Jmol script that loads the backbone (N, CA, C; Angstrom):
load data "model"
ATOM      1  N   UNK A   1       0.509  -1.353  -0.750  1.00  0.00           N
ATOM      2  CA  UNK A   1       0.154   0.240   0.042  1.00  0.00           C
ATOM      3  C   UNK A   1       0.923   1.469  -0.229  1.00  0.00           C
ATOM      4  N   UNK A   2       2.702   1.209   0.113  1.00  0.00           N
ATOM      5  CA  UNK A   2       3.293   2.084   0.092  1.00  0.00           C
ATOM      6  C   UNK A   2       3.103   2.767  -0.814  1.00  0.00           C
ATOM      7  N   UNK A   3       2.935   2.840  -1.809  1.00  0.00           N
ATOM      8  CA  UNK A   3       3.133   2.520  -3.123  1.00  0.00           C
ATOM      9  C   UNK A   3       1.829   3.595  -3.708  1.00  0.00           C
ATOM     10  N   UNK A   4       0.852   3.092  -3.593  1.00  0.00           N
ATOM     11  CA  UNK A   4      -0.205   3.447  -3.726  1.00  0.00           C
ATOM     12  C   UNK A   4      -0.470   5.263  -2.923  1.00  0.00           C
ATOM     13  N   UNK A   5       0.381   5.138  -0.990  1.00  0.00           N
ATOM     14  CA  UNK A   5       0.159   6.226  -0.904  1.00  0.00           C
ATOM     15  C   UNK A   5       0.993   7.109  -1.395  1.00  0.00           C
ATOM     16  N   UNK A   6       2.729   7.126  -2.171  1.00  0.00           N
ATOM     17  CA  UNK A   6       3.164   7.611  -2.607  1.00  0.00           C
ATOM     18  C   UNK A   6       2.818   8.431  -3.627  1.00  0.00           C
ATOM     19  N   UNK A   7       1.070   7.506  -4.903  1.00  0.00           N
ATOM     20  CA  UNK A   7       1.165   7.449  -5.834  1.00  0.00           C
ATOM     21  C   UNK A   7       0.154   9.258  -5.672  1.00  0.00           C
ATOM     22  N   UNK A   8      -0.486   9.266  -5.041  1.00  0.00           N
ATOM     23  CA  UNK A   8      -1.590   9.484  -3.434  1.00  0.00           C
ATOM     24  C   UNK A   8      -1.070  10.917  -3.293  1.00  0.00           C
ATOM     25  N   UNK A   9      -0.542  10.881  -3.376  1.00  0.00           N
ATOM     26  CA  UNK A   9       0.700  11.920  -2.608  1.00  0.00           C
ATOM     27  C   UNK A   9       0.768  12.849  -4.123  1.00  0.00           C
ATOM     28  N   UNK A  10       1.540  12.496  -4.994  1.00  0.00           N
ATOM     29  CA  UNK A  10       1.894  12.473  -6.075  1.00  0.00           C
ATOM     30  C   UNK A  10       0.528  13.459  -6.980  1.00  0.00           C
ATOM     31  N   UNK A  11      -0.518  12.831  -7.507  1.00  0.00           N
ATOM     32  CA  UNK A  11      -1.370  13.862  -7.336  1.00  0.00           C
ATOM     33  C   UNK A  11      -1.337  14.691  -6.930  1.00  0.00           C
ATOM     34  N   UNK A  12      -2.265  14.249  -5.736  1.00  0.00           N
ATOM     35  CA  UNK A  12      -2.539  15.918  -5.317  1.00  0.00           C
ATOM     36  C   UNK A  12      -1.416  17.119  -5.484  1.00  0.00           C
ATOM     37  N   UNK A  13      -0.426  16.827  -5.383  1.00  0.00           N
ATOM     38  CA  UNK A  13       0.444  17.990  -5.718  1.00  0.00           C
ATOM     39  C   UNK A  13      -0.128  18.100  -6.427  1.00  0.00           C
ATOM     40  N   UNK A  14      -0.156  17.707  -7.673  1.00  0.00           N
ATOM     41  CA  UNK A  14      -0.412  18.049  -9.515  1.00  0.00           C
ATOM     42  C   UNK A  14      -1.411  18.936  -9.365  1.00  0.00           C
ATOM     43  N   UNK A  15      -2.165  18.030  -8.994  1.00  0.00           N
ATOM     44  CA  UNK A  15      -3.652  18.727  -9.028  1.00  0.00           C
ATOM     45  C   UNK A  15      -4.030  19.604  -8.028  1.00  0.00           C
ATOM     46  N   UNK A  16      -3.099  20.408  -6.552  1.00  0.00           N
ATOM     47  CA  UNK A  16      -3.031  21.258  -6.009  1.00  0.00           C
ATOM     48  C   UNK A  16      -2.569  22.111  -6.791  1.00  0.00           C
ATOM     49  N   UNK A  17      -1.680  21.903  -8.287  1.00  0.00           N
ATOM     50  CA  UNK A  17      -0.612  22.895  -8.623  1.00  0.00           C
ATOM     51  C   UNK A  17      -1.526  24.002  -9.835  1.00  0.00           C
ATOM     52  N   UNK A  18      -1.672  22.818 -10.279  1.00  0.00           N
ATOM     53  CA  UNK A  18      -3.030  22.784 -12.035  1.00  0.00           C
ATOM     54  C   UNK A  18      -3.984  23.851 -10.907  1.00  0.00           C
ATOM     55  N   UNK A  19      -4.142  23.156  -9.710  1.00  0.00           N
ATOM     56  CA  UNK A  19      -5.224  24.331  -9.754  1.00  0.00           C
ATOM     57  C   UNK A  19      -4.958  25.430  -8.936  1.00  0.00           C
ATOM     58  N   UNK A  20      -4.093  26.427  -8.788  1.00  0.00           N
ATOM     59  CA  UNK A  20      -2.548  27.290  -8.570  1.00  0.00           C
ATOM     60  C   UNK A  20      -2.831  28.348  -9.121  1.00  0.00           C
ATOM     61  N   UNK A  21      -2.599  27.602 -10.881  1.00  0.00           N
ATOM     62  CA  UNK A  21      -2.363  27.868 -11.334  1.00  0.00           C
ATOM     63  C   UNK A  21      -0.300  28.495 -11.612  1.00  0.00           C
ATOM     64  N   UNK A  22       0.083  26.987 -11.152  1.00  0.00           N
ATOM     65  CA  UNK A  22       1.358  26.774 -10.485  1.00  0.00           C
ATOM     66  C   UNK A  22       1.941  25.810 -11.325  1.00  0.00           C
ATOM     67  N   UNK A  23       2.997  26.171 -12.168  1.00  0.00           N
ATOM     68  CA  UNK A  23       4.151  24.420 -13.166  1.00  0.00           C
ATOM     69  C   UNK A  23       4.038  23.692 -12.656  1.00  0.00           C
ATOM     70  N   UNK A  24       4.023  22.636 -12.389  1.00  0.00           N
ATOM     71  CA  UNK A  24       3.896  21.307 -11.469  1.00  0.00           C
ATOM     72  C   UNK A  24       5.779  21.336 -11.667  1.00  0.00           C
ATOM     73  N   UNK A  25       6.512  21.393 -12.615  1.00  0.00           N
ATOM     74  CA  UNK A  25       7.297  21.245 -12.823  1.00  0.00           C
ATOM     75  C   UNK A  25       8.660  22.198 -12.895  1.00  0.00           C
ATOM     76  N   UNK A  26       7.890  23.157 -12.465  1.00  0.00           N
ATOM     77  CA  UNK A  26       9.060  24.540 -11.748  1.00  0.00           C
ATOM     78  C   UNK A  26       8.450  24.016 -10.042  1.00  0.00           C
ATOM     79  N   UNK A  27       7.785  23.540 -10.015  1.00  0.00           N
ATOM     80  CA  UNK A  27       7.212  23.250  -8.113  1.00  0.00           C
ATOM     81  C   UNK A  27       8.365  22.278  -7.755  1.00  0.00           C
ATOM     82  N   UNK A  28       8.607  21.013  -9.024  1.00  0.00           N
ATOM     83  CA  UNK A  28       9.128  19.973  -8.439  1.00  0.00           C
ATOM     84  C   UNK A  28      11.068  20.006  -8.615  1.00  0.00           C
ATOM     85  N   UNK A  29      10.956  21.088  -9.396  1.00  0.00           N
ATOM     86  CA  UNK A  29      12.589  21.712  -9.861  1.00  0.00           C
ATOM     87  C   UNK A  29      12.652  22.802  -8.364  1.00  0.00           C
ATOM     88  N   UNK A  30      11.592  23.236  -7.648  1.00  0.00           N
ATOM     89  CA  UNK A  30      11.335  24.397  -6.651  1.00  0.00           C
ATOM     90  C   UNK A  30      12.168  23.148  -5.142  1.00  0.00           C
ATOM     91  N   UNK A  31      11.075  21.878  -5.084  1.00  0.00           N
ATOM     92  CA  UNK A  31      11.582  21.066  -4.364  1.00  0.00           C
ATOM     93  C   UNK A  31      12.439  20.699  -4.023  1.00  0.00           C
ATOM     94  N   UNK A  32      13.516  20.394  -4.855  1.00  0.00           N
ATOM     95  CA  UNK A  32      14.167  19.193  -5.230  1.00  0.00           C
ATOM     96  C   UNK A  32      15.332  20.577  -4.695  1.00  0.00           C
ATOM     97  N   UNK A  33      15.220  21.797  -5.348  1.00  0.00           N
ATOM     98  CA  UNK A  33      16.719  22.525  -5.020  1.00  0.00           C
ATOM     99  C   UNK A  33      16.763  23.512  -3.184  1.00  0.00           C
ATOM    100  N   UNK A  34      15.812  23.651  -2.720  1.00  0.00           N
ATOM    101  CA  UNK A  34      15.040  24.101  -2.317  1.00  0.00           C
ATOM    102  C   UNK A  34      13.927  24.525  -1.318  1.00  0.00           C
ATOM    103  N   UNK A  35      13.812  23.269  -0.616  1.00  0.00           N
ATOM    104  CA  UNK A  35      12.808  22.506  -0.035  1.00  0.00           C
ATOM    105  C   UNK A  35      11.459  23.824   1.084  1.00  0.00           C
ATOM    106  N   UNK A  36      12.376  24.026   2.210  1.00  0.00           N
ATOM    107  CA  UNK A  36      11.574  25.304   2.948  1.00  0.00           C
ATOM    108  C   UNK A  36      11.289  26.293   2.476  1.00  0.00           C
ATOM    109  N   UNK A  37      12.004  26.318   0.622  1.00  0.00           N
ATOM    110  CA  UNK A  37      11.159  27.746   0.162  1.00  0.00           C
ATOM    111  C   UNK A  37       9.608  27.291  -0.689  1.00  0.00           C
ATOM    112  N   UNK A  38       9.014  26.112  -0.823  1.00  0.00           N
ATOM    113  CA  UNK A  38       7.739  26.162  -1.347  1.00  0.00           C
ATOM    114  C   UNK A  38       7.171  25.980  -0.560  1.00  0.00           C
ATOM    115  N   UNK A  39       5.493  25.836  -0.759  1.00  0.00           N
ATOM    116  CA  UNK A  39       4.272  26.043  -0.277  1.00  0.00           C
ATOM    117  C   UNK A  39       3.290  26.058  -0.746  1.00  0.00           C
ATOM    118  N   UNK A  40       1.770  24.979  -0.438  1.00  0.00           N
ATOM    119  CA  UNK A  40       0.852  25.018  -1.460  1.00  0.00           C
ATOM    120  C   UNK A  40      -0.356  24.761  -0.637  1.00  0.00           C
ATOM    121  N   UNK A  41      -0.127  26.202   0.293  1.00  0.00           N
ATOM    122  CA  UNK A  41      -0.985  26.483   1.138  1.00  0.00           C
ATOM    123  C   UNK A  41      -1.431  28.412   0.003  1.00  0.00           C
ATOM    124  N   UNK A  42      -2.618  28.448  -0.687  1.00  0.00           N
ATOM    125  CA  UNK A  42      -2.798  29.821  -0.575  1.00  0.00           C
ATOM    126  C   UNK A  42      -2.633  30.527   0.072  1.00  0.00           C
ATOM    127  N   UNK A  43      -1.884  32.076  -0.506  1.00  0.00           N
ATOM    128  CA  UNK A  43      -1.707  33.340   0.909  1.00  0.00           C
ATOM    129  C   UNK A  43      -3.226  33.660  -0.037  1.00  0.00           C
ATOM    130  N   UNK A  44      -3.637  34.265   1.743  1.00  0.00           N
ATOM    131  CA  UNK A  44      -4.611  35.041   1.470  1.00  0.00           C
ATOM    132  C   UNK A  44      -4.190  36.246   1.582  1.00  0.00           C
ATOM    133  N   UNK A  45      -5.094  37.671   0.473  1.00  0.00           N
ATOM    134  CA  UNK A  45      -4.618  38.447   1.139  1.00  0.00           C
ATOM    135  C   UNK A  45      -6.759  39.676   0.899  1.00  0.00           C
TER     136      UNK A  45
END
end "model"
wireframe off; spacefill off
backbone 0.3
color backbone group
């Protein structure tokens, strides 16, 4: 089941990026470069 959990987590990130208009590739690239600098939590203004 661990593989299914990982797949679900990746698909959630992909769908969240798409919903927020963010590039999925750029998000994962930045996550690899500097994990502390990224967030999928929207900033409310």
